[in-house]
Backbone as CSV, one residue per row, in Angstrom:
resi,resn,N_x,N_y,N_z,CA_x,CA_y,CA_z,C_x,C_y,C_z
1,UNK,25.478,28.524,44.952,26.643,27.634,44.790,27.876,28.501,44.620
2,UNK,29.010,28.248,45.408,30.201,29.085,45.288,31.031,28.677,44.104
3,UNK,32.054,29.473,43.803,32.870,29.235,42.611,33.702,27.991,42.732
4,UNK,34.102,27.626,43.972,34.944,26.430,44.131,34.183,25.177,43.768
5,UNK,32.893,25.136,44.192,32.100,23.947,43.845,31.764,23.923,42.379
6,UNK,31.693,25.113,41.768,31.360,25.170,40.355,32.502,24.647,39.502
7,UNK,33.768,24.853,39.934,34.927,24.451,39.140,35.508,23.120,39.577
8,UNK,34.927,22.497,40.602,35.489,21.240,41.093,35.244,20.141,40.084
9,UNK,36.214,19.197,39.951,36.042,18.103,38.987,34.950,17.156,39.427
10,UNK,34.358,16.437,38.499,33.292,15.504,38.884,33.819,14.396,39.764
11,UNK,32.952,13.888,40.602,33.318,12.801,41.496,33.671,11.569,40.685
12,UNK,34.913,11.064,40.820,35.286,9.898,40.000,34.526,8.651,40.370
13,UNK,33.922,8.638,41.571,33.184,7.443,41.969,31.796,7.400,41.348
14,UNK,31.359,8.530,40.812,30.032,8.570,40.190,30.164,8.369,38.694
15,UNK,29.803,7.188,38.188,29.964,6.934,36.746,29.028,7.788,35.942
16,UNK,29.471,8.233,34.802,28.585,9.036,33.949,27.419,8.204,33.449
17,UNK,26.307,8.865,33.198,25.136,8.170,32.670,25.436,7.609,31.299
18,UNK,25.012,6.389,31.072,25.213,5.750,29.780,24.160,6.237,28.814
19,UNK,24.559,6.820,27.707,23.549,7.324,26.764,22.751,6.187,26.158
20,UNK,21.496,6.461,25.872,20.664,5.451,25.221,21.172,5.193,23.817
21,UNK,20.981,3.957,23.388,21.412,3.597,22.035,20.580,4.367,21.041
22,UNK,21.221,5.063,20.122,20.434,5.849,19.160,19.689,4.950,18.202
23,UNK,18.563,5.424,17.732,17.819,4.686,16.717,18.588,4.699,15.411
24,UNK,18.457,3.649,14.609,19.164,3.636,13.323,18.760,4.824,12.477
25,UNK,19.753,5.426,11.848,19.504,6.571,10.980,19.046,6.078,9.622
26,UNK,17.795,6.361,9.213,17.296,5.834,7.934,17.990,6.437,6.733
27,UNK,18.726,7.548,6.912,19.399,8.157,5.785,20.765,7.522,5.517
28,UNK,21.237,6.640,6.451,22.526,5.982,6.248,22.294,4.675,5.515
29,UNK,22.985,4.439,4.393,22.785,3.186,3.665,23.090,1.996,4.557
30,UNK,22.238,0.983,4.476,22.415,-0.212,5.284,23.078,-1.304,4.473
31,UNK,23.807,-2.177,5.148,24.325,-3.378,4.508,23.690,-4.562,5.198
32,UNK,23.034,-5.396,4.430,22.286,-6.512,4.987,22.978,-7.799,4.586
33,UNK,23.271,-8.645,5.561,23.958,-9.889,5.277,23.069,-10.796,4.464
34,UNK,23.685,-11.466,3.524,22.943,-12.324,2.614,23.272,-13.770,2.933
35,UNK,22.364,-14.435,3.656,22.569,-15.822,3.994,23.694,-15.983,5.002
36,UNK,24.398,-17.124,4.911,25.446,-17.433,5.876,26.750,-16.753,5.542
37,UNK,26.894,-16.267,4.327,28.134,-15.626,3.925,28.117,-14.179,4.373
38,UNK,28.892,-13.883,5.402,28.876,-12.544,5.974,29.534,-11.533,5.057
39,UNK,30.316,-12.026,4.084,30.997,-11.111,3.179,30.116,-10.699,2.004
40,UNK,29.012,-11.418,1.791,28.086,-11.064,0.711,27.100,-10.058,1.254
41,UNK,27.282,-8.806,0.921,26.476,-7.732,1.485,25.527,-7.176,0.446
42,UNK,24.293,-6.952,0.857,23.284,-6.404,-0.034,23.003,-4.976,0.404
43,UNK,23.404,-3.947,-0.368,23.139,-2.574,0.056,21.653,-2.272,-0.033
44,UNK,21.176,-1.540,0.945,19.761,-1.159,0.944,19.635,0.211,1.577
45,UNK,18.879,1.075,0.950,18.659,2.413,1.484,17.179,2.719,1.455
46,UNK,16.646,3.066,2.579,15.232,3.374,2.688,15.078,4.867,2.928
47,UNK,14.120,5.472,2.222,13.875,6.902,2.374,12.489,7.073,2.968
48,UNK,12.354,6.960,4.286,11.025,7.040,4.882,10.559,8.468,5.060
49,UNK,9.273,8.612,5.141,8.681,9.889,5.518,7.777,9.587,6.693
50,UNK,8.228,9.932,7.885,7.494,9.545,9.082,6.379,10.508,9.429
51,UNK,6.162,11.525,8.617,5.089,12.475,8.920,3.745,11.850,8.597
52,UNK,2.929,11.660,9.598,1.653,10.971,9.427,0.741,11.638,8.409
53,UNK,0.629,12.985,8.382,-0.270,13.598,7.403,0.076,13.230,5.976
54,UNK,1.385,13.161,5.645,1.784,12.832,4.291,1.344,11.428,3.922
55,UNK,1.611,10.465,4.814,1.210,9.085,4.560,-0.309,8.979,4.475
56,UNK,-1.011,9.679,5.340,-2.475,9.633,5.319,-3.028,10.171,4.003
57,UNK,-2.375,11.178,3.442,-2.829,11.715,2.162,-2.692,10.688,1.052
58,UNK,-1.627,9.897,1.110,-1.441,8.863,0.098,-2.471,7.746,0.246
59,UNK,-2.875,7.453,1.475,-3.749,6.320,1.742,-5.145,6.780,2.124
60,UNK,-5.701,7.662,1.321,-7.031,8.205,1.609,-8.138,7.211,1.294
61,UNK,-7.864,6.215,0.443,-8.872,5.224,0.059,-8.681,3.973,0.908
62,UNK,-9.713,3.586,1.627,-9.668,2.386,2.459,-10.093,1.170,1.638
63,UNK,-9.344,0.103,1.770,-9.653,-1.110,1.020,-10.904,-1.780,1.578
64,UNK,-11.881,-2.014,0.674,-13.047,-2.809,1.041,-13.124,-3.993,0.086
65,UNK,-14.257,-4.631,0.023,-14.367,-5.853,-0.786,-14.583,-5.571,-2.266
66,UNK,-14.624,-4.299,-2.658,-14.948,-3.985,-4.058,-13.891,-3.142,-4.766
67,UNK,-12.905,-2.601,-4.049,-12.014,-1.622,-4.689,-10.533,-1.983,-4.602
68,UNK,-10.228,-3.285,-4.610,-8.823,-3.716,-4.479,-7.912,-3.118,-5.541
69,UNK,-8.273,-3.130,-6.843,-7.373,-2.522,-7.845,-7.114,-1.044,-7.588
70,UNK,-8.145,-0.310,-7.181,-7.972,1.109,-6.896,-7.067,1.312,-5.684
71,UNK,-7.264,0.514,-4.645,-6.415,0.582,-3.444,-4.958,0.270,-3.801
72,UNK,-4.776,-0.730,-4.675,-3.425,-1.112,-5.087,-2.725,0.030,-5.814
73,UNK,-3.480,0.746,-6.634,-2.899,1.859,-7.391,-2.481,3.018,-6.486
74,UNK,-3.071,3.126,-5.307,-2.688,4.220,-4.413,-1.521,3.834,-3.509
75,UNK,-1.421,2.555,-3.111,-0.399,2.202,-2.125,0.933,1.827,-2.779
76,UNK,0.901,1.312,-4.005,2.154,0.938,-4.658,3.079,2.128,-4.897
77,UNK,2.593,3.274,-5.405,3.502,4.416,-5.559,4.112,4.877,-4.238
78,UNK,3.346,4.781,-3.153,3.872,5.162,-1.848,5.051,4.275,-1.464
79,UNK,4.898,2.965,-1.626,5.966,2.044,-1.258,7.168,2.186,-2.187
80,UNK,6.914,2.357,-3.478,8.014,2.498,-4.431,8.796,3.785,-4.197
81,UNK,8.101,4.853,-3.854,8.773,6.137,-3.653,9.683,6.108,-2.437
82,UNK,9.460,5.173,-1.530,10.279,5.059,-0.336,11.139,3.806,-0.337
83,UNK,11.250,3.178,-1.514,12.108,2.007,-1.681,11.713,0.886,-0.712
84,UNK,10.408,0.635,-0.608,9.908,-0.345,0.347,9.151,-1.502,-0.303
85,UNK,9.033,-1.513,-1.632,8.306,-2.602,-2.290,8.958,-3.956,-2.041
86,UNK,10.276,-3.970,-1.842,10.983,-5.235,-1.640,10.567,-5.915,-0.342
87,UNK,9.984,-5.160,0.588,9.498,-5.770,1.830,8.213,-6.548,1.587
88,UNK,7.321,-6.038,0.755,6.027,-6.688,0.557,6.071,-7.751,-0.534
89,UNK,6.993,-7.627,-1.494,7.034,-8.647,-2.555,7.995,-9.793,-2.228
90,UNK,8.662,-9.722,-1.087,9.496,-10.832,-0.631,10.903,-10.853,-1.176
91,UNK,11.300,-9.853,-1.952,12.651,-9.869,-2.526,13.717,-9.452,-1.519
92,UNK,13.334,-8.814,-0.439,14.283,-8.439,0.606,13.909,-9.191,1.874
93,UNK,14.558,-10.349,2.054,14.259,-11.166,3.221,14.860,-10.588,4.487
94,UNK,14.387,-11.098,5.596,14.870,-10.637,6.895,16.305,-11.118,7.110
95,UNK,17.228,-10.223,7.442,18.612,-10.630,7.699,18.718,-11.373,9.015
96,UNK,19.853,-12.024,9.263,20.016,-12.755,10.531,19.885,-11.833,11.732
97,UNK,19.350,-12.375,12.818,19.167,-11.588,14.028,20.505,-11.221,14.667
98,UNK,21.479,-12.113,14.535,22.785,-11.871,15.132,23.855,-11.756,14.047
99,UNK,24.937,-11.076,14.390,26.037,-10.892,13.458,26.679,-12.236,13.128
100,UNK,27.247,-12.330,11.944,27.947,-13.534,11.503,29.421,-13.195,11.361
101,UNK,30.277,-14.038,11.943,31.704,-13.740,11.880,32.287,-14.182,10.547
102,UNK,33.600,-14.008,10.408,34.263,-14.297,9.138,34.193,-15.773,8.776
103,UNK,33.981,-16.623,9.778,33.906,-18.064,9.532,32.476,-18.531,9.265
104,UNK,31.542,-17.583,9.216,30.156,-17.932,8.931,29.381,-18.413,10.137
105,UNK,29.894,-18.148,11.351,29.219,-18.581,12.567,28.504,-17.401,13.222
106,UNK,27.377,-17.708,13.837,26.621,-16.668,14.520,27.349,-16.220,15.781
107,UNK,27.325,-14.923,16.020,27.881,-14.376,17.244,26.739,-13.965,18.167
108,UNK,27.091,-13.426,19.340,26.045,-12.963,20.266,25.759,-11.481,20.105
109,UNK,26.283,-10.864,19.039,26.050,-9.453,18.784,24.840,-9.290,17.864
110,UNK,23.912,-8.439,18.294,22.699,-8.213,17.496,23.061,-7.503,16.198
111,UNK,22.485,-7.979,15.116,22.741,-7.413,13.797,21.938,-6.120,13.626
112,UNK,22.583,-4.969,13.469,21.822,-3.714,13.303,20.956,-3.720,12.053
113,UNK,21.380,-4.464,11.026,20.553,-4.559,9.824,19.241,-5.270,10.116
114,UNK,19.280,-6.234,11.029,18.051,-6.927,11.435,17.096,-5.956,12.139
115,UNK,17.641,-5.145,13.035,16.818,-4.187,13.754,16.169,-3.186,12.797
116,UNK,16.936,-2.718,11.814,16.382,-1.766,10.861,15.339,-2.421,9.968
117,UNK,15.581,-3.678,9.584,14.618,-4.393,8.748,13.290,-4.550,9.486
118,UNK,13.345,-4.928,10.755,12.126,-5.090,11.542,11.386,-3.767,11.649
119,UNK,12.129,-2.670,11.895,11.491,-1.356,12.024,10.793,-0.959,10.726
120,UNK,11.457,-1.148,9.583,10.863,-0.793,8.293,9.659,-1.673,7.982
121,UNK,9.805,-2.983,8.231,8.733,-3.923,7.930,7.483,-3.616,8.753
122,UNK,7.655,-3.328,10.033,6.500,-3.032,10.884,5.868,-1.694,10.521
123,UNK,6.679,-0.754,10.028,6.127,0.513,9.567,5.215,0.286,8.356
124,UNK,5.678,-0.533,7.405,4.868,-0.844,6.225,3.606,-1.606,6.637
125,UNK,3.747,-2.547,7.558,2.590,-3.294,8.047,1.562,-2.352,8.656
126,UNK,2.032,-1.362,9.407,1.119,-0.387,9.995,0.420,0.451,8.942
127,UNK,1.152,0.854,7.895,0.528,1.615,6.807,-0.593,0.805,6.159
128,UNK,-0.300,-0.464,5.882,-1.301,-1.313,5.223,-2.517,-1.495,6.120
129,UNK,-2.279,-1.811,7.391,-3.402,-2.001,8.325,-4.281,-0.755,8.399
130,UNK,-3.652,0.413,8.404,-4.410,1.658,8.508,-5.175,1.997,7.232
131,UNK,-4.867,1.311,6.140,-5.558,1.588,4.878,-6.667,0.577,4.599
132,UNK,-6.999,-0.266,5.575,-8.035,-1.286,5.403,-9.286,-0.907,6.177
133,UNK,-10.438,-1.257,5.616,-11.684,-1.107,6.364,-11.733,-2.202,7.435
134,UNK,-12.477,-1.998,8.522,-12.527,-3.002,9.601,-12.862,-4.419,9.137
135,UNK,-13.844,-4.630,8.235,-14.116,-6.008,7.815,-12.934,-6.659,7.111
136,UNK,-12.196,-5.896,6.304,-11.035,-6.453,5.615,-9.896,-6.700,6.605
137,UNK,-9.685,-5.765,7.509,-8.627,-5.923,8.507,-8.855,-7.174,9.346
138,UNK,-10.098,-7.493,9.623,-10.398,-8.671,10.438,-9.948,-9.964,9.770
139,UNK,-9.872,-9.964,8.435,-9.479,-11.180,7.722,-7.968,-11.377,7.679
140,UNK,-7.194,-10.324,7.972,-5.726,-10.433,7.889,-5.057,-9.968,9.181
141,UNK,-5.827,-9.853,10.255,-5.280,-9.329,11.512,-4.189,-10.215,12.072
142,UNK,-4.146,-11.480,11.675,-3.128,-12.403,12.179,-1.762,-12.186,11.536
143,UNK,-1.713,-11.428,10.445,-0.443,-11.229,9.733,0.526,-10.440,10.601
144,UNK,1.753,-10.948,10.711,2.748,-10.320,11.585,3.816,-9.558,10.824
145,UNK,3.823,-9.662,9.496,4.780,-8.860,8.725,4.134,-8.429,7.411
146,UNK,4.787,-7.499,6.742,4.181,-6.871,5.569,4.061,-7.830,4.389
147,UNK,4.984,-8.787,4.262,4.926,-9.723,3.141,3.685,-10.613,3.235
148,UNK,3.400,-11.125,4.427,2.271,-12.028,4.581,0.938,-11.314,4.394
149,UNK,0.821,-10.092,4.898,-0.453,-9.392,4.727,-0.646,-8.998,3.270
150,UNK,0.428,-8.619,2.585,0.350,-8.262,1.172,-0.069,-9.471,0.340
151,UNK,0.544,-10.613,0.606,0.224,-11.836,-0.134,-1.200,-12.294,0.152
152,UNK,-1.619,-12.175,1.398,-2.971,-12.605,1.764,-4.029,-11.752,1.089
153,UNK,-3.808,-10.446,1.046,-4.766,-9.562,0.389,-4.857,-9.851,-1.103
154,UNK,-3.693,-10.058,-1.738,-3.688,-10.349,-3.173,-4.413,-11.659,-3.464
155,UNK,-4.152,-12.679,-2.656,-4.796,-13.972,-2.862,-6.296,-13.898,-2.614
156,UNK,-6.674,-13.151,-1.592,-8.090,-13.075,-1.211,-8.923,-12.311,-2.226
157,UNK,-8.362,-11.225,-2.781,-9.163,-10.350,-3.627,-9.000,-10.611,-5.121
158,UNK,-8.007,-11.388,-5.528,-7.811,-11.635,-6.958,-9.020,-12.323,-7.571
159,UNK,-9.467,-13.407,-6.942,-10.613,-14.139,-7.488,-11.899,-13.334,-7.325
160,UNK,-12.017,-12.616,-6.200,-13.210,-11.802,-5.989,-13.334,-10.714,-7.045
161,UNK,-12.214,-10.099,-7.406,-12.244,-9.041,-8.417,-12.679,-9.595,-9.768
162,UNK,-12.162,-10.780,-10.114,-12.522,-11.371,-11.400,-14.012,-11.698,-11.447
163,UNK,-14.517,-12.257,-10.361,-15.950,-12.569,-10.310,-16.793,-11.306,-10.393
164,UNK,-16.344,-10.250,-9.716,-17.100,-9.001,-9.744,-17.085,-8.381,-11.142
165,UNK,-15.948,-8.481,-11.830,-15.854,-7.952,-13.199,-16.849,-8.658,-14.113
166,UNK,-16.906,-9.992,-14.011,-17.845,-10.751,-14.833,-19.288,-10.371,-14.497
167,UNK,-19.557,-10.186,-13.210,-20.901,-9.804,-12.786,-21.287,-8.434,-13.330
168,UNK,-20.360,-7.472,-13.249,-20.652,-6.118,-13.715,-20.801,-6.065,-15.231
169,UNK,-19.968,-6.817,-15.959,-20.099,-6.865,-17.420,-21.469,-7.393,-17.811
170,UNK,-21.900,-8.462,-17.143,-23.228,-9.002,-17.427,-24.327,-8.017,-17.103
171,UNK,-24.175,-7.312,-15.972,-25.176,-6.320,-15.580,-25.238,-5.178,-16.582
172,UNK,-24.061,-4.756,-17.090,-24.030,-3.668,-18.059,-24.740,-4.065,-19.355
173,UNK,-24.494,-5.290,-19.812,-25.106,-5.741,-21.063,-26.610,-5.960,-20.914
174,UNK,-27.062,-6.291,-19.711,-28.488,-6.574,-19.488,-29.288,-5.328,-19.114
175,UNK,-28.628,-4.215,-18.902,-29.336,-3.009,-18.469,-30.204,-2.457,-19.602
176,UNK,-31.463,-2.348,-19.345,-32.405,-1.808,-20.320,-33.001,-0.504,-19.803
177,UNK,-33.360,0.359,-20.726,-33.922,1.640,-20.317,-35.314,1.471,-19.733
178,UNK,-36.132,0.681,-20.377,-37.488,0.480,-19.893,-38.239,1.788,-19.771
179,UNK,-38.785,2.033,-18.589,-39.551,3.260,-18.340,-38.707,4.383,-17.742
180,UNK,-37.385,4.157,-17.628,-36.528,5.194,-17.038,-36.377,6.373,-17.978
181,UNK,-36.188,7.540,-17.395,-35.876,8.712,-18.213,-34.465,8.548,-18.782
182,UNK,-34.129,9.340,-19.798,-32.821,9.226,-20.423,-31.711,9.534,-19.417
183,UNK,-31.929,10.516,-18.540,-30.898,10.881,-17.558,-30.722,9.778,-16.517
184,UNK,-31.825,9.176,-16.072,-31.715,8.081,-15.103,-31.019,6.872,-15.719
185,UNK,-31.316,6.596,-16.970,-30.679,5.458,-17.643,-29.180,5.692,-17.797
186,UNK,-28.788,6.920,-18.202,-27.366,7.238,-18.331,-26.661,7.149,-16.989
187,UNK,-27.340,7.598,-15.937,-26.757,7.510,-14.601,-26.479,6.061,-14.217
188,UNK,-27.419,5.176,-14.517,-27.261,3.778,-14.150,-26.134,3.121,-14.938
189,UNK,-26.090,3.383,-16.240,-25.041,2.790,-17.076,-23.666,3.297,-16.662
190,UNK,-23.571,4.593,-16.421,-22.278,5.161,-16.025,-21.854,4.684,-14.649
191,UNK,-22.797,4.424,-13.772,-22.469,3.898,-12.459,-21.845,2.505,-12.575
192,UNK,-22.416,1.670,-13.435,-21.845,0.332,-13.654,-20.460,0.456,-14.281
193,UNK,-20.308,1.374,-15.239,-19.005,1.567,-15.886,-17.961,2.055,-14.880
194,UNK,-18.374,2.920,-13.961,-17.458,3.401,-12.920,-17.007,2.248,-12.034
195,UNK,-17.932,1.363,-11.670,-17.574,0.220,-10.831,-16.641,-0.738,-11.559
196,UNK,-16.826,-0.885,-12.862,-15.910,-1.712,-13.645,-14.507,-1.108,-13.646
197,UNK,-14.429,0.212,-13.756,-13.123,0.870,-13.726,-12.450,0.671,-12.370
198,UNK,-13.220,0.774,-11.299,-12.680,0.546,-9.962,-12.204,-0.886,-9.786
199,UNK,-12.850,-1.828,-10.462,-12.464,-3.234,-10.371,-11.298,-3.572,-11.281
200,UNK,-10.802,-2.590,-12.016,-9.640,-2.814,-12.870,-9.950,-3.219,-14.291
201,UNK,-11.207,-3.050,-14.712,-11.591,-3.416,-16.069,-12.456,-2.312,-16.679
202,UNK,-11.850,-1.183,-17.029,-12.641,-0.064,-17.566,-13.250,-0.396,-18.919
203,UNK,-14.426,0.161,-19.169,-15.114,-0.009,-20.453,-14.756,1.158,-21.362
204,UNK,-14.434,0.852,-22.609,-14.070,1.925,-23.542,-15.281,2.808,-23.823
205,UNK,-15.007,4.048,-24.173,-16.089,4.987,-24.474,-16.936,4.503,-25.644
206,UNK,-16.298,3.933,-26.657,-17.038,3.442,-27.822,-18.005,2.331,-27.440
207,UNK,-17.542,1.384,-26.599,-18.424,0.290,-26.174,-19.580,0.829,-25.335
208,UNK,-19.286,1.803,-24.498,-20.318,2.364,-23.636,-21.381,3.086,-24.460
209,UNK,-20.938,3.851,-25.435,-21.886,4.562,-26.296,-22.726,3.573,-27.090
210,UNK,-22.112,2.483,-27.557,-22.864,1.471,-28.320,-23.950,0.834,-27.468
211,UNK,-23.611,0.516,-26.227,-24.604,-0.082,-25.329,-25.762,0.883,-25.081
212,UNK,-25.428,2.144,-24.870,-26.467,3.147,-24.605,-27.342,3.361,-25.837
213,UNK,-26.717,3.482,-26.990,-27.480,3.767,-28.213,-28.406,2.621,-28.585
214,UNK,-28.017,1.408,-28.257,-28.882,0.259,-28.536,-30.171,0.311,-27.721
215,UNK,-30.160,1.092,-26.653,-31.333,1.180,-25.791,-32.156,2.448,-26.004
216,UNK,-31.506,3.534,-26.408,-32.240,4.797,-26.499,-32.587,5.175,-27.936
217,UNK,-31.885,4.607,-28.916,-32.192,4.906,-30.310,-31.515,6.179,-30.796
218,UNK,-31.541,6.417,-32.110,-30.826,7.555,-32.706,-31.392,8.915,-32.313
219,UNK,-32.630,8.943,-31.794,-33.236,10.214,-31.428,-32.433,10.935,-30.344
220,UNK,-31.746,10.160,-29.499,-31.015,10.758,-28.386,-29.503,10.754,-28.620
221,UNK,-29.079,10.627,-29.867,-27.641,10.518,-30.145,-26.883,11.748,-29.649
222,UNK,-27.399,12.938,-29.899,-26.711,14.151,-29.458,-26.658,14.241,-27.929
223,UNK,-27.740,13.842,-27.287,-27.774,13.879,-25.821,-26.744,12.923,-25.233
224,UNK,-26.663,11.718,-25.794,-25.704,10.718,-25.309,-24.273,11.191,-25.532
225,UNK,-24.004,11.729,-26.724,-22.647,12.197,-27.030,-22.221,13.312,-26.085
226,UNK,-23.141,14.222,-25.783,-22.817,15.323,-24.872,-22.551,14.815,-23.462
227,UNK,-23.361,13.850,-23.039,-23.196,13.327,-21.685,-21.886,12.570,-21.538
228,UNK,-21.523,11.782,-22.561,-20.298,10.993,-22.486,-19.049,11.836,-22.677
229,UNK,-19.205,13.040,-23.171,-18.036,13.934,-23.363,-17.670,14.694,-22.114
230,UNK,-18.464,14.553,-21.042,-18.186,15.247,-19.790,-16.883,14.763,-19.192
231,UNK,-16.193,15.626,-18.456,-14.945,15.246,-17.789,-15.188,14.206,-16.712
232,UNK,-16.328,14.307,-16.060,-16.673,13.322,-15.045,-17.990,12.671,-15.430
233,UNK,-18.128,11.365,-15.143,-19.365,10.675,-15.542,-20.543,11.144,-14.731
234,UNK,-21.726,10.970,-15.279,-22.956,11.280,-14.562,-23.164,10.192,-13.530
235,UNK,-23.217,10.580,-12.262,-23.426,9.598,-11.199,-24.483,10.111,-10.260
């Protein structure tokens, strides 16, 4: 290519390429319209971490039919740390799809706050879906936003957890040593206690020792005390 063609001005008949619309910057505070009053603005700032490994580390426990309280304890800090709990608890509703003018009328301009809300909501929905086991996911696969799936899971597992707690408490009280060795009996009792803790109803150490001692007698008091003093239960 010669120097004249290199320095020649661009052809005015050839329009420049239109740049693609940039994605909303999550680090810029958003203003979300509140209802029909376009002047009532609700500031919202989301601090996402889009790196999949980080999110996967937070959501290492998959929700099944027995560990809802434990799953809840892992996902709530993740959402709170990124200022996203308001999406699942319903306190941050979806803003209008279109901009509202000063007279409170809808315009034909798409509301950027709506676009950002949809992006954040679907991101949270994806996190939740990825933290469910297939049988649980099948029960909420119809949910299209994070609020509905969060509410459905809470409603579905609240009663199940209570029933499981009652079942485990009864099983713990009915557990007898019988012909089991002392180590096998401790393993069984501690396994039930671990499941109670996972269900959100941990048994105190004193109650656990009392249940065990009622079955093994004072001859094994030192053995029981040593076993219960371990950092991790015998399982």
